[in-house]
N, C-alpha and C positions, 0 to 999 in steps of 0.2 A: 536951487530947484531940484526936485526929485521926480523921477518918472516911473510910473507903474504900467507895465505891459500886460494886457489881458490874455490869459492863457485859456486852455480848454475848460478848466475847472471853474473859471470865473465867468465865462461867456453865457449869454442867455438870460442874465438878470438885469434889473434896472440899475442905472448908474448910482442913484442915491442909496439903494440897498447895498451895493458893493462898497461905497464909501463908509457906510456905518460899520461894516465888517473890518475895513482897512484901518479905520480910525475909531476904535471903540470908546476912546476917551473924549471924543468930540460930540457936542450936542447937535441935534438935527438942525436947529436954527443956525448954528455956526456954519455947518457944512453948506446950507443953502446960501448963506451970506457969501461964503468963499466962491461959490459958483457964480453968483450975481456979479461979484467984483473981479471975476476971471483970475482969482488966485488958484482956482482949480479949473483946468480946461480939459476938453476931450478932443483928441486929434487936432490940437492947436486952435480949437474954436470954443466960444462960450457955450456952455451947456446948461440945461434946466434941471437935470436930475432924473427925468423920466425916460431918457434914452435907454434902449436895450443894447447892452454891450455885446460886441462880437470879438472873436479871437483875433488878436493882433492890434486891437484898439490901444491907443496910448493916452494915459492920463498924466498930466503934468501938474505938480503941486508946488506953488511958489511959496514955500515955507522955509524958515531957518532949520538947520539940522536939529537944533534942540526942540523946536516946536513939533517937527515931524516925529521925532522919537517919543515925545510926550503924548501926542495925540494917538499914535499907533500902538503905544504900549510896549515898544521894543525895549524900553529900559528895564522892564520887569516881566517880560513875556515868559510864560511857563516853558520849560524845556520839554523835550520829547522823551524824557526818561521813562515815564509811565507806559508809553506805547512800546518802547523797546523792551521794557521789563515784562510786559504782558506777552509779547511775542516770544520771549525766551522761556517764560515760566508756565504759561497755560499750555497744557499738553493735549494731544489727541484731536486737535482741531485740524481739519483738512480742507483744501480748496477743491471743490467739485467742478467748478467752471470759472474762467476768468477771461475777460476781454478788456478793451480799453475803457469801457464805461461801467461794467458791473462785475460782481463776483457772486458766487454761490458758495457758502461755507457750510460744512458739516459740524455742528456744535455737539460736543458730548454732554451728557447729563452732568450736572454739578457746576457748570459754568454759566455765569450771568450773561444775558444778551447785552444789557447796558448796566451801568453803575447804579447801585441802590444807595451807596454812601460814597463820599468823596475819596475815601481810601481804597475802594474796590478796584479790582482789575477785571475787565469784562471782555466779551467777544469784540466789542466796539474798539477797545484799545488794541487788542490783538490785530484787528483788521488794519488799523493805521500803522502799527508796527510792521506788519507784513509788507505794506506798500512802501514804507520807508526802506526796509531791508532789501527790497527788490528794485529800488530806484524808480518806482512808478510815480512817486511824489517826492517832493523835497520839503525840508522844514519850512522854507519860505512860503510854499503853497498853503500851509496850514494857517497862515495869517488871515486868509480870506475864505477858505473853504475846508471843511472837515469831511472826508469820506465817512459814511455812516451806514449802520444796519438800517433796513427799511421795514422789517417786521420783527416781532419779538416772540420768543418762546420762553415758557417758564424755566426757571433755573434748572429744574430736574427733568425737563423734557429735552430729548435729543433731536437732532435732525437738521433740515435745511433752513438756512437763514439767508434772505436776499440782501445784498449790500450794494450801495452805489459808490463807484470810484470817482465819478465826475458829477457835477451839478445836474447835467442833462440825464445822466443815468439814474440818479436818485429820484429826480422828478418823474421819469418814465415808470420806474418801479412803483413809486407811491401812487401813480394814477391807476395802474392795473390792480393794485391791492385795494384801493378805494372803490373802484367800479366792479371788483370781484371777477374780473375776466381771467385772472390767474387762478388755476385750480390747485388746492392744497389738500393732500391726502396724508393721513396719519395711520400708524399701526399701533394696536394696543392689545393686551390680554385682559379680559374682564372676567369677573365672577359670574357663573351661571351659564346656561345654555341659550344661545340665540341662533335660530335656524332660518330666519327670514330677514331680508333687507327691509329697512324701515327709515322713515324720516321723522325726526323728533322736532317739535316746535315748542316754544315757551317764551318766558320773559325773565331775563336775568338781571338780578340786582346785586351790586357789589357793596359790601360793608367795608369801608376804607379802614376803619380802626382795627379790624381783625384780618384784613386781606383775604376775606372769604366771600363767596357768592352764594346766592340762593336762586333756584329756578322755580318759577311759578307757571303752572299750566293754564290757569285762569287769569286773563289780564285784569279782571276786576279786583283780584286779590293782590296784584303786584303793586309796589310803590310806583309813583308817577315817574320816577327817574329810571325805572327798569327798561332794559333794551330787549327788543324782539330778537330771538335767535332761532336758527334752523341748523340741524345736524343730521347728516345721512350716515347710517352705518350699514356695513355689508359683512356678514359672517364669512370667514375664509376657511375655518376649521373648528370643529367642536370635539373635545375629548374630556371625558369625565364631567366635572363641574366647571369647565373653563371654555371660553370662546376666544379665538383669535379674530379680531375685527380690523377691517379697513374703514376709516372714518373720513368723510369729506366735510370740511367746514364750509357751510354756505354763508355763515356770518362768523366773524372772528372776535370773540369777546374773552375777557379774562376767565380762565379755568372752565371754558364752555364745555369741552368734551368731558372733563372730569366730573363736573357737577351734573351735567345732563344725563350721563350714563348712571351715575350713582343714584340719581332721582328715579330711575326706572328699575332699581334693584340690581344693577350690574356694575358695581364699582370697579375701577381699575386696580390691578394687582399693584401693591406697594404704595398706594395713595394714602398717606397718613392723614390728609386733611379731609377727604370725603369718602374714604374707603372703609373696608371691614377690618377692624382692629385685630380680631382673632386670626383672620386669614393673613394679614400683614405680618403678624408675629411669626407665623409658620414660614412665610416666605423669607423673613429675615434669618430665621434659624436654619432653614434648609439651603438657602441660596445666597445668603448675605445680601438680600435685596433691601435697600434703604431708600428707594425713591420709586415714584410711579413709573410703570412701563408704558411710556408714550413716546412715539418716535415719528417725527415729521419726515416721512420717507420718500415722498414723491411730489414734484412740482411740475405742472403742465402750463406752458406759456400759451397765450392766445395766438391763433393762426394769423391774425391781422396785425401783429405787433410790428411797429415801424421805428425809424429813427435809431436811437441808442439800443433798442431791443430787436432790431431787424435780424441780427445774427442768431437769436434764440427763438424767433417766431415759429410757433407750432411745435417746439421741441419739448421733450419730457426729460427731467433729470431725477435721478434717484440717489439716495444715500443708503449705504449698507446698514443693516441692523447692528447695533452695539453688541459686543461680545456677551454681556450679561443677558440681554434680551434673547439672543440666539440660544444661549445655554438653557434658559428656562423653557423656551419653546420646545427644545429637544426633550428635556426632562418631562414635560407635560404631554408629550406625544402630539404636539400641534405643528402642522407643516406650514411654513410661511407662504404667503401669497406671492407667486412669482412675479406679479405685476408691480410689486412694491420693492 
């Protein structure tokens, strides 16, 4: 007999969902059969699988050691080497805020938020490596729950990424991202003079084969799969032929800020996908800029946040501008917005 005790990271989910994570090599039908035959029990009693687990609940499994190891995959479970390697090797990532349920990380440009290929190391691996290194989680915890980033930034976009340490923290962050009650503000330098605040609307279509998007102003011209988008931008400073903007995402789609501004004739500096090639070459030559200047610099949590987010309810968090961004601001005589 083996016993599994439910911890904070496993609480709040259905028993059958937990069992699928604990025994990835077992079929769903097999697990329900084990529940019916009381080979798996919850707190010493027969269970159906739909019960919501609470911290401290005890699940007993009347399996042989060999069967338990085979069903749970402990015989060939991946090690934590990738997480520890990412924590050691990915540089300039900083923790802006951390409590028992969530973290806010400041991602530098050039680091993936999540893996694109199996061999990649990303912010997500760094996060788990950090939690292992600080004893916030154990290797055993990873059998049934993986802390994870809850929003994504492009590889070459810097700034704040929201991360869940616990299941309840991840669920709470995902809810406020989905219902758009968390406010996300970006800073960027774009080509051209913008002197008034404006709201852009359009329909964004992603071409998967090229990983590019196109924004349509007229919905009748957009493909049926296109998504409605809204972007607010506010000029903070204008100098020469450049504008420092604060941008609020009212919707969050792939490359939304980059494509939306480029479509209005104001591409981001350094954006090789949607930008001005001649201007980008100048920025590369003069400032060694090889990526778009886009920084997720401010996050505002909703005032009514409760539960795992109670500690950050109504709070605003900021991430300092990367050195390269600040250097170019100074060189172009653009003063950064003190609010970001």
